[in-house]
C-alpha positions as CSV (number, residue, x, y, z in Angstrom):
1,M,-45.9,-93.7,138.0
2,L,-49.6,-92.7,138.5
3,L,-52.0,-95.4,137.5
4,R,-55.3,-94.3,136.1
5,P,-58.4,-95.0,138.2
6,R,-61.2,-97.2,137.2
7,L,-64.2,-95.5,135.7
8,S,-66.6,-93.9,138.1
9,L,-69.5,-95.2,136.1
10,L,-68.6,-98.8,137.0
11,R,-69.8,-98.6,140.5
12,A,-72.7,-101.0,141.4
13,V,-76.2,-100.0,142.2
14,A,-78.8,-101.3,144.6
15,P,-80.9,-104.3,143.5
16,R,-84.5,-104.0,142.4
17,P,-87.0,-104.9,145.1
18,V,-88.2,-108.1,143.3
19,P,-88.1,-111.7,144.4
20,P,-85.0,-113.6,143.3
21,P,-85.4,-115.7,140.2
22,P,-85.4,-119.5,140.4
23,R,-82.0,-119.8,138.6
24,A,-78.6,-118.3,139.4
25,S,-78.8,-114.6,140.0
26,L,-76.8,-111.9,138.3
27,P,-75.6,-108.7,139.8
28,V,-77.5,-105.5,139.3
29,R,-75.0,-103.0,137.9
30,R,-74.8,-100.1,135.5
31,T,-71.8,-101.3,133.4
32,L,-70.9,-97.9,131.8
33,S,-74.5,-97.0,131.7
34,S,-76.3,-93.7,132.5
35,P,-76.9,-92.7,136.1
36,A,-79.1,-95.0,138.3
37,G,-82.6,-93.8,138.7
38,A,-83.2,-93.2,135.0
39,A,-83.5,-97.0,134.5
40,R,-85.3,-98.4,131.6
41,T,-86.9,-101.8,131.4
42,A,-84.8,-104.3,129.5
43,S,-87.0,-106.2,127.0
44,A,-86.6,-109.9,126.7
45,G,-85.9,-111.1,123.2
46,D,-84.1,-108.1,121.8
47,A,-81.5,-110.3,120.1
48,P,-81.2,-109.7,116.4
49,P,-81.1,-112.8,114.1
50,P,-77.9,-114.5,113.0
51,A,-75.2,-113.5,110.6
52,Q,-77.4,-112.8,107.6
53,R,-79.1,-109.9,109.3
54,T,-77.7,-106.5,108.5
55,G,-80.0,-104.2,110.4
56,P,-78.8,-102.7,113.7
57,K,-81.6,-103.8,116.0
58,G,-83.8,-106.9,116.3
59,G,-87.4,-107.2,117.2
60,R,-89.3,-109.3,119.7
61,K,-89.7,-112.3,117.4
62,S,-87.1,-114.7,116.2
63,A,-87.8,-113.8,112.5
64,P,-86.0,-110.7,111.2
65,P,-88.3,-107.7,111.4
66,P,-88.5,-105.0,108.7
67,P,-85.7,-102.5,108.9
68,H,-86.4,-99.3,110.9
69,P,-87.3,-96.3,108.8
70,R,-84.4,-93.9,108.6
71,G,-84.5,-91.4,111.5
72,S,-86.9,-93.4,113.6
73,S,-86.5,-94.2,117.3
74,V,-85.5,-97.8,118.2
75,N,-86.3,-100.1,121.1
76,P,-85.5,-98.6,124.5
77,A,-83.6,-101.7,125.7
78,L,-80.3,-100.2,124.5
79,F,-76.9,-99.6,126.1
80,F,-76.2,-95.9,126.3
81,P,-72.5,-95.2,126.4
82,P,-71.0,-92.1,128.2
83,G,-71.9,-88.9,126.5
84,V,-75.3,-90.0,125.2
85,D,-78.5,-88.5,126.8
86,R,-80.8,-91.5,127.3
87,D,-83.8,-89.2,126.9
88,A,-82.8,-88.3,123.4
89,A,-84.3,-90.2,120.4
90,V,-82.0,-92.8,119.0
91,A,-82.1,-93.5,115.2
92,A,-81.5,-97.0,113.9
93,E,-78.3,-95.9,112.2
94,M,-76.9,-94.9,115.6
95,V,-77.0,-98.5,116.9
96,I,-74.1,-100.9,116.1
97,P,-75.4,-103.7,113.9
98,A,-76.3,-107.0,115.7
99,S,-76.1,-105.3,119.1
100,N,-77.9,-103.1,121.5
101,I,-75.0,-100.6,121.7
102,V,-75.6,-96.9,120.8
103,V,-72.7,-95.1,119.2
104,G,-71.7,-92.1,121.2
105,P,-69.4,-89.0,121.0
106,Y,-66.4,-91.0,122.4
107,A,-66.4,-93.4,119.5
108,G,-63.2,-93.0,117.4
109,D,-60.8,-94.7,115.1
110,S,-61.3,-98.4,115.9
111,R,-59.0,-99.9,113.2
112,V,-56.4,-102.4,114.3
113,K,-53.2,-101.3,112.5
114,E,-50.8,-103.5,114.3
115,A,-50.8,-106.0,117.1
116,E,-48.0,-107.8,118.9
117,F,-47.8,-110.4,121.6
118,V,-46.0,-108.8,124.6
119,M,-45.9,-111.4,127.4
120,S,-47.5,-114.3,129.3
121,S,-47.8,-113.9,133.1
122,A,-48.4,-116.7,135.6
123,R,-49.3,-114.2,138.2
124,A,-51.3,-111.0,138.2
125,R,-48.5,-109.0,139.7
126,D,-46.2,-110.0,136.8
127,C,-48.5,-108.3,134.2
128,P,-47.2,-105.2,132.3
129,K,-46.8,-102.3,134.6
130,D,-47.7,-99.3,132.5
131,D,-50.8,-97.1,132.2
132,R,-52.2,-98.4,128.9
133,P,-55.9,-99.3,129.1
134,E,-56.8,-102.9,128.5
135,F,-59.8,-105.2,127.8
136,A,-59.9,-108.7,129.2
137,V,-61.4,-111.5,127.1
138,L,-63.0,-114.1,129.3
139,G,-65.3,-117.1,128.7
140,R,-66.1,-120.7,129.2
141,S,-63.6,-123.1,127.7
142,N,-64.3,-123.8,124.0
143,V,-66.5,-120.7,123.7
144,G,-64.4,-119.4,120.8
145,K,-62.3,-117.0,122.9
146,S,-59.0,-117.5,121.0
147,S,-60.8,-117.4,117.6
148,L,-62.4,-114.0,118.5
149,I,-59.1,-112.5,119.6
150,N,-57.5,-113.8,116.3
151,A,-60.4,-112.2,114.3
152,L,-60.1,-108.9,116.1
153,I,-56.4,-108.5,115.5
154,R,-56.4,-110.5,112.3
155,R,-53.6,-112.8,113.2
156,K,-54.5,-116.5,112.7
157,E,-52.2,-117.9,115.3
158,A,-52.0,-115.0,117.8
159,A,-54.0,-116.6,120.6
160,L,-53.1,-120.2,119.7
161,T,-56.5,-121.7,118.9
162,S,-56.9,-125.4,119.9
163,K,-59.6,-128.1,120.0
164,K,-58.3,-129.0,123.4
165,P,-60.1,-127.0,126.1
166,G,-58.0,-125.1,128.6
167,K,-55.0,-124.5,126.4
168,T,-54.6,-120.9,127.7
169,Q,-53.2,-121.3,131.2
170,T,-51.6,-117.9,131.6
171,I,-52.5,-114.2,131.4
172,N,-51.5,-113.1,127.9
173,H,-51.1,-109.5,126.8
174,F,-51.4,-108.3,123.2
175,L,-50.5,-104.7,122.5
176,V,-52.7,-103.1,119.9
177,N,-51.6,-100.0,118.0
178,K,-49.0,-99.5,120.7
179,S,-51.7,-97.9,122.8
180,W,-54.0,-100.5,124.4
181,Y,-54.0,-104.1,125.5
182,L,-56.2,-107.0,124.6
183,V,-55.8,-109.6,127.3
184,D,-56.4,-113.3,126.8
185,L,-57.4,-115.0,130.1
186,P,-57.7,-118.8,130.9
187,G,-61.1,-120.2,130.1
188,Y,-63.3,-121.4,132.9
189,G,-65.1,-124.7,133.3
190,F,-62.8,-126.9,131.2
191,A,-63.6,-130.5,132.0
192,A,-60.1,-131.8,130.9
193,A,-58.3,-129.9,133.7
194,S,-57.8,-131.3,137.2
195,Q,-59.6,-129.7,140.1
196,S,-56.3,-128.4,141.5
197,A,-55.4,-126.7,138.2
198,R,-58.9,-125.1,138.0
199,T,-58.5,-123.7,141.4
200,D,-55.0,-122.3,140.7
201,W,-56.1,-120.7,137.4
202,S,-59.3,-119.3,139.0
203,S,-57.2,-117.8,141.8
204,F,-54.7,-115.9,139.6
205,T,-57.5,-114.8,137.2
206,K,-59.4,-113.3,140.1
207,G,-56.3,-111.6,141.3
208,Y,-55.9,-110.0,137.9
209,F,-59.4,-108.6,138.0
210,L,-59.2,-107.2,141.5
211,N,-55.8,-105.5,141.0
212,R,-55.7,-104.1,137.5
213,D,-56.5,-100.4,137.7
214,T,-56.0,-100.1,133.9
215,L,-58.8,-102.6,133.2
216,V,-61.5,-100.7,131.2
217,G,-63.8,-103.7,130.9
218,V,-64.3,-107.4,130.4
219,L,-65.6,-109.0,127.2
220,L,-67.6,-111.9,128.6
221,L,-68.1,-114.5,125.8
222,V,-71.2,-116.5,125.7
223,D,-71.7,-119.4,123.2
224,A,-74.8,-118.6,121.2
225,S,-75.0,-122.1,119.6
226,I,-76.1,-123.7,122.8
227,P,-78.6,-122.8,125.5
228,P,-77.6,-120.5,128.4
229,Q,-75.1,-122.1,130.8
230,K,-75.2,-121.6,134.6
231,I,-71.4,-121.2,134.7
232,D,-71.7,-118.1,132.5
233,I,-74.3,-116.6,134.9
234,D,-72.1,-117.4,137.8
235,C,-69.1,-115.7,136.2
236,A,-71.1,-112.6,135.4
237,N,-72.4,-112.6,139.0
238,W,-68.8,-112.6,140.4
239,L,-67.8,-109.8,138.1
240,G,-70.8,-107.7,139.2
241,R,-70.2,-108.3,142.9
242,N,-66.7,-107.0,142.4
243,N,-67.7,-103.9,140.4
244,I,-66.1,-105.0,137.2
245,G,-67.8,-103.8,134.0
246,L,-68.6,-106.3,131.3
247,T,-70.0,-106.6,127.8
248,Y,-71.7,-109.7,126.7
249,V,-70.2,-111.0,123.4
250,F,-72.2,-113.8,121.9
251,T,-70.0,-116.1,119.8
252,K,-70.6,-118.7,117.1
253,C,-73.7,-116.8,115.9
254,D,-73.3,-118.6,112.5
255,K,-73.9,-122.0,114.0
256,S,-77.0,-124.1,114.8
257,K,-76.5,-127.4,116.6
258,K,-79.2,-129.8,115.9
259,G,-80.5,-131.5,119.0
260,K,-78.3,-129.3,121.3
261,G,-80.3,-126.2,121.7
262,G,-81.6,-124.7,118.5
263,R,-80.7,-121.5,116.7
264,P,-78.4,-118.8,118.0
265,E,-81.1,-116.1,118.2
266,E,-83.3,-118.4,120.3
267,N,-80.5,-119.1,122.7
268,I,-79.7,-115.4,123.0
269,K,-83.3,-114.6,123.6
270,E,-83.4,-117.1,126.4
271,F,-80.2,-115.7,127.9
272,Q,-81.6,-112.2,127.8
273,E,-84.8,-113.4,129.5
274,T,-82.7,-114.8,132.3
275,I,-80.9,-111.5,133.0
276,S,-83.3,-108.8,131.8
277,S,-85.2,-108.5,135.1
278,L,-82.0,-108.3,137.1
279,Y,-80.5,-105.1,135.5
280,P,-82.1,-101.7,136.0
281,E,-80.4,-100.8,132.7
282,P,-79.6,-103.1,129.9
283,P,-76.0,-104.3,129.8
284,P,-74.2,-104.0,126.4
285,W,-74.2,-107.0,124.1
286,I,-73.2,-107.9,120.6
287,M,-73.4,-110.9,118.3
288,T,-70.2,-112.2,116.7
289,S,-68.8,-114.9,114.4
290,S,-65.1,-115.5,113.8
291,V,-66.1,-117.4,110.6
292,T,-68.3,-114.7,108.9
293,G,-66.8,-111.7,110.6
294,L,-70.1,-110.7,112.1
295,G,-69.7,-108.1,114.9
296,R,-65.9,-107.6,114.5
297,D,-66.0,-103.9,113.5
298,G,-68.9,-103.2,115.8
299,L,-67.1,-104.6,118.8
300,L,-64.0,-102.7,118.1
301,L,-66.0,-99.5,117.7
302,H,-67.7,-100.2,121.1
303,M,-64.3,-100.7,122.7
304,S,-63.0,-97.5,121.2
305,Q,-65.7,-95.4,122.8
306,L,-65.1,-97.0,126.2
307,R,-61.4,-96.6,125.8
308,N,-61.6,-93.0,124.8
309,Y,-63.9,-92.2,127.6
310,W,-61.5,-93.9,130.0
311,D,-58.6,-91.9,128.6
312,N,-60.6,-88.6,129.0
313,E,-61.5,-89.4,132.6
314,A,-57.9,-90.4,133.3
315,T,-56.6,-87.1,131.9
316,M,-59.1,-85.1,133.9
317,S,-58.2,-87.0,137.1
318,S,-54.5,-86.5,136.5
319,A,-55.0,-82.8,135.9
320,A,-57.1,-82.4,139.0
321,A,-54.5,-84.3,141.1
322,G,-51.7,-82.1,139.7
323,G,-53.6,-79.0,140.5
324,A,-54.2,-80.1,144.0
325,I,-50.5,-80.7,144.5
326,W,-49.5,-77.3,143.2
327,N,-52.2,-75.5,145.2
């Protein structure tokens, strides 16, 4: 069986010639972005306000700005998916609400018609061995990972939500529409687990990332109800060093914890300020809430265009390989 190759656009690029920041550094990478050399400057504070906002793109202030006039160009700190010319004007309606993600020509039917649990794997080599594309869901323990998965596939108990951190201890595959996988991975940084358990889980999770040719991308969840956490930066750093594409998914955007870090848009702005100078092109991000449903449809649409592009590239690669054999 011929496994499909990882996307060519997921290769890393050279760092900018700037001094390292005082906090943990992130990789410089083009996660499914346009070619290097056409980099735009990522603006800090491009996070839209929380769930009540309906416009597709936020401004530089925490308060909601007026909606963009129809047909106008929006802020350049956008994620341009494959097939979109980054020099073209982008109208506000072309951007997924509560995100920086432009909708491109590979976007397709993103509805979840059916989803089923397939298997749990204790080791990466035990995961399903077929050529279906997959998205891995990763995040700090208690970030709302299971709740997001349940919201995406609309099955309340699919990912076994729990108040006890670290409940997911295996690699869990869910088959969506019989065509692609959503993969629930163990959370990282759970205080209740022993050091040996953390090491074991980290080891097989890394093995999964490094050996899954069908991995389209990682949804890296970040808790928007608290200030940025170093462990999330470290995780993104590891993914970047290993040439694994990611999308930042901000969770709990409906919550504000008094005395623990302020409003979600403020925390998102701070997180973006941490990473904006480290990316030659803005990475994709989207705000979500498993309570209000914010971001669900937009995230599925984003995943559809990455998945369809992956399918297209895989088909072309297979055709080229077949032609080479017959020639």
